[in-house]
Steps between C-alpha positions, in 0.01 A plus 500: 500500500639840413422836647425790271617850586145631503379239748359640819624358825279540802677684779427337830371724774718567802444254788716436802444126452725518194802607709728320742466508878811721512350750252175518699697543825694786338176669392342445843790670677511786250126569528501483881803730528359750250154497662646571843738765362199670343345531845253212476586315819185292475392286210135614511590863435716410200244254364238777502740743331584246229135396464582133558381254760689449821521129417682548169742750657577239765551244222759726334680574827496130592647402159200287409470376139140622467529862390413632156593792283217734601608491865870535423443798272279668764776457758755644257279803435458569872858472627737796480779461242317203342305468176234246402779292339735500802362179658582309178848653494561395861369148436734471200803600707518863390578795724282582798417872512662696783289568805381858550702700753199580714141387486260741336304701754175341605220690661461362852171340587286731708417387848144466617538815712633699202204399282250590772672836555486569123127421496442734794698778326345476157152347515186690594417451868161349417658194336831460685379227734344302213821525295712385793269203567511407130879527491541281811253244367674476160846484655395212725329325208819536291712355781265201529493440123877546447681357804821433302524859377394657829761303695777587251419870516481509877 
């Protein structure tokens, strides 16, 4: 059988399963280091920023052979000094981008007291109590529904 020059060859999509344990370990370390250097000390915060599930981020950082191209490209888009193609480069033994010198500034989460004070300063007096009750109810509901995120964020 001969191959003609005009023949199309299907390009296989990027999957961690197609790489060695050592290549996946290298990517896992690079992603974890870059995530933490970017100021994402918890996985849930980075997973939200990258618009991926916490489970697939854990799979990448645990060097599991179950991760596909969409996830890897999302991670590459989210990390500083990375591009959507960087995970493939790292898996193939190419250079790992340098870590940023300092994490980008993140707006600190407001405490419950700060939110209540802001409501008292800015909302009309007639609805302040209702707004505070609604805020406290929704915050508690969020904590119940997202125990993994709430615990990671303190």
